[in-house]
C-alpha positions as CSV (number, residue, x, y, z in Angstrom):
1,M,23.1,0.0,-15.9
2,E,21.3,0.5,-12.7
3,I,17.7,2.2,-12.5
4,N,19.3,5.4,-10.6
5,Q,21.5,5.8,-13.2
6,I,18.4,6.0,-15.7
7,F,16.3,8.0,-13.6
8,P,18.6,10.2,-11.1
9,E,17.3,11.1,-7.6
10,K,16.5,14.8,-7.4
11,T,17.8,16.6,-4.4
12,L,15.3,17.1,-1.3
13,P,13.6,20.6,-0.8
14,W,14.8,20.6,2.8
15,E,18.6,19.7,2.4
16,G,19.6,23.5,2.1
17,L,17.4,24.5,5.4
18,S,19.1,25.4,8.7
19,G,17.1,24.4,12.2
20,S,15.8,21.2,13.1
21,I,14.4,19.1,10.8
22,Y,12.3,15.8,11.9
23,Q,12.4,13.1,10.4
24,T,8.8,10.7,10.4
25,H,8.8,7.2,10.3
26,S,6.8,4.4,9.0
27,I,4.8,2.0,11.3
28,K,4.1,-0.7,8.2
29,V,7.2,-1.5,6.4
30,R,6.6,-4.0,3.6
31,K,8.5,-7.0,3.7
32,S,10.9,-8.0,1.1
33,W,8.4,-11.3,0.0
34,M,5.4,-9.1,-0.4
35,K,7.5,-6.8,-2.5
36,W,8.3,-9.7,-4.7
37,A,4.7,-10.9,-4.5
38,C,3.7,-7.3,-5.8
39,L,6.2,-7.5,-8.3
40,V,5.1,-11.0,-9.9
41,L,1.5,-9.5,-9.8
42,C,2.6,-6.7,-11.9
43,L,4.3,-9.1,-14.4
44,F,1.3,-11.0,-14.5
45,L,-0.6,-8.2,-15.3
46,I,1.7,-6.7,-17.9
47,A,1.7,-10.2,-19.5
48,G,-2.1,-10.6,-19.5
49,G,-2.3,-6.9,-21.2
50,L,0.2,-8.2,-24.0
51,V,-1.7,-11.6,-24.4
52,T,-5.2,-10.8,-23.6
53,K,-7.5,-7.7,-25.8
54,Y,-7.3,-6.4,-22.4
55,R,-4.9,-3.7,-23.0
56,V,-5.7,-2.0,-19.5
57,A,-4.0,-4.6,-17.4
58,L,-1.0,-3.6,-19.1
59,I,-1.2,0.0,-17.9
60,F,-2.3,-1.2,-14.4
61,G,0.8,-3.3,-14.4
62,I,3.1,-0.8,-15.5
63,L,1.8,2.0,-13.0
64,Y,2.1,-0.8,-10.1
65,I,5.5,-1.0,-10.8
66,L,6.4,2.8,-10.8
67,V,4.2,2.8,-7.2
68,L,6.1,-0.2,-5.9
69,L,9.1,2.0,-7.0
70,M,8.1,5.2,-5.3
71,D,9.9,6.9,-2.5
72,K,7.9,9.0,-0.2
73,R,9.5,11.1,2.4
74,V,7.7,13.5,5.0
75,V,9.8,16.0,7.4
76,V,8.7,18.2,9.7
77,T,11.1,21.8,9.5
78,G,11.0,25.4,10.3
79,R,8.7,25.9,7.0
80,G,5.7,23.2,7.8
81,V,5.1,19.6,7.3
82,E,6.9,18.9,3.8
83,T,5.9,15.6,1.8
84,F,8.4,14.7,-1.2
85,Y,7.1,11.9,-3.8
86,Q,9.7,10.6,-6.2
87,M,8.1,7.8,-8.6
88,R,11.0,7.5,-11.0
89,I,9.4,9.0,-13.8
90,T,8.0,12.4,-11.8
91,T,8.2,14.2,-8.7
92,H,5.6,15.7,-6.6
93,Y,6.3,18.0,-3.8
94,E,3.6,19.4,-1.2
95,L,4.1,22.1,1.8
96,W,1.9,22.8,4.7
97,R,2.8,25.9,6.1
98,W,2.8,26.3,9.7
99,E,0.1,29.6,9.0
100,E,-2.2,26.9,7.2
101,I,-2.1,24.1,10.0
102,D,-4.6,24.5,12.9
103,A,-4.1,22.0,15.3
104,V,-1.3,19.2,16.1
105,V,-2.5,16.3,18.7
106,R,-0.1,13.5,20.0
107,E,-1.7,10.2,20.2
108,D,0.4,7.2,22.1
109,R,-0.3,4.1,20.3
110,N,1.2,1.9,22.6
111,H,4.2,1.4,20.2
112,P,7.6,0.7,22.1
113,K,9.5,3.9,20.3
114,L,7.1,5.7,18.2
115,V,4.1,8.1,18.8
116,A,1.5,9.7,16.0
117,L,1.2,13.2,15.5
118,Y,-2.1,14.4,13.8
119,F,-1.5,17.5,11.7
120,S,-5.0,19.2,10.5
121,R,-5.5,21.5,8.2
122,G,-8.9,22.6,7.4
123,D,-10.7,19.6,6.9
124,R,-7.7,17.2,6.0
125,V,-5.5,15.5,8.7
126,K,-2.1,14.0,8.4
127,R,-1.0,11.2,10.6
128,L,2.5,10.7,10.7
129,F,4.8,9.0,13.3
130,F,7.8,10.4,15.3
131,T,10.1,9.0,17.8
132,K,8.9,9.9,21.3
133,A,11.6,12.5,21.7
134,D,11.1,14.0,18.1
135,A,7.4,14.2,18.9
136,Q,7.8,16.1,22.1
137,A,10.5,18.2,20.7
138,V,7.7,19.4,17.8
139,M,5.3,20.0,20.1
140,D,7.4,22.2,22.3
141,W,8.8,24.1,19.6
142,L,5.1,24.8,18.2
143,R,4.1,25.7,22.0
144,A,6.8,28.2,21.7
145,E,7.0,29.5,18.4
146,H,3.3,29.3,16.9
147,R,0.9,30.1,19.6
148,D,-1.9,29.9,17.0
149,I,-1.8,26.5,16.4
150,K,-3.6,24.3,19.0
151,V,-1.4,21.8,20.6
152,A,-3.0,19.0,22.4
153,E,-2.6,15.5,24.0
154,S,-4.9,12.7,23.0
155,D,-7.7,12.2,25.7
156,E,-7.7,8.7,25.9
157,K,-4.8,8.4,29.1
158,K,-5.7,12.3,30.1
159,P,-9.1,12.5,31.5
160,G,-8.9,16.8,31.6
161,V,-7.8,17.0,27.9
162,P,-10.4,17.8,25.5
163,R,-11.1,15.5,22.8
164,Y,-12.1,17.8,20.4
165,Y,-10.1,21.2,20.1
166,G,-11.5,23.8,22.4
167,E,-14.2,21.6,23.4
168,T,-14.8,20.7,27.1
169,K,-16.9,18.1,29.0
170,D,-19.6,20.5,29.8
171,R,-20.0,21.6,26.1
172,K,-20.1,18.1,24.8
173,Q,-23.1,17.0,27.3
174,N,-25.0,20.4,26.3
175,K,-24.4,19.2,22.8
176,K,-25.8,15.7,23.4
177,K,-28.5,16.9,25.5
178,H,-29.6,19.3,22.7
179,E,-29.6,16.8,20.2
180,R,-31.9,14.5,22.3
181,T,-34.2,17.3,22.7
182,A,-34.2,18.7,19.1
183,W,-35.9,15.3,17.9
184,R,-38.9,15.6,20.1
């Protein structure tokens, strides 16, 4: 009996949607030896929790195994940025609607295939990695459909683009000048 038979996978919330669905990619994928090393550590924690008087190690070992088996999927759809966590015993779904998102900034991190898109909502920011074509398609779609969302490039390679949303070089220099004079 496999673990998928005991805990069946739930259907993804965006499976029935029409329109484009852009899948994110992970830049840091765990290697197989690291997964096995973490599993051995979890077994040591469980054994330590059973053998010693520190039962909390047993709980941590079980929780770490569940984290190792967790599956996280993030996509960008017509509804917004959707995140689905499946942890074998429970699931969690999070949706950032386009009405809640303030800005999207693209940053090229010198990866051969992927670029980072930063989605900001209030004081929270999500960094998601897309292929260059998908990132450009998302940005073009946002510029056309959602004019209230600020879409920008990172300023590291393009000198005319503001670093912070809506801030120009002159305002930045005036802000620094004001900070210097305020302390006098």
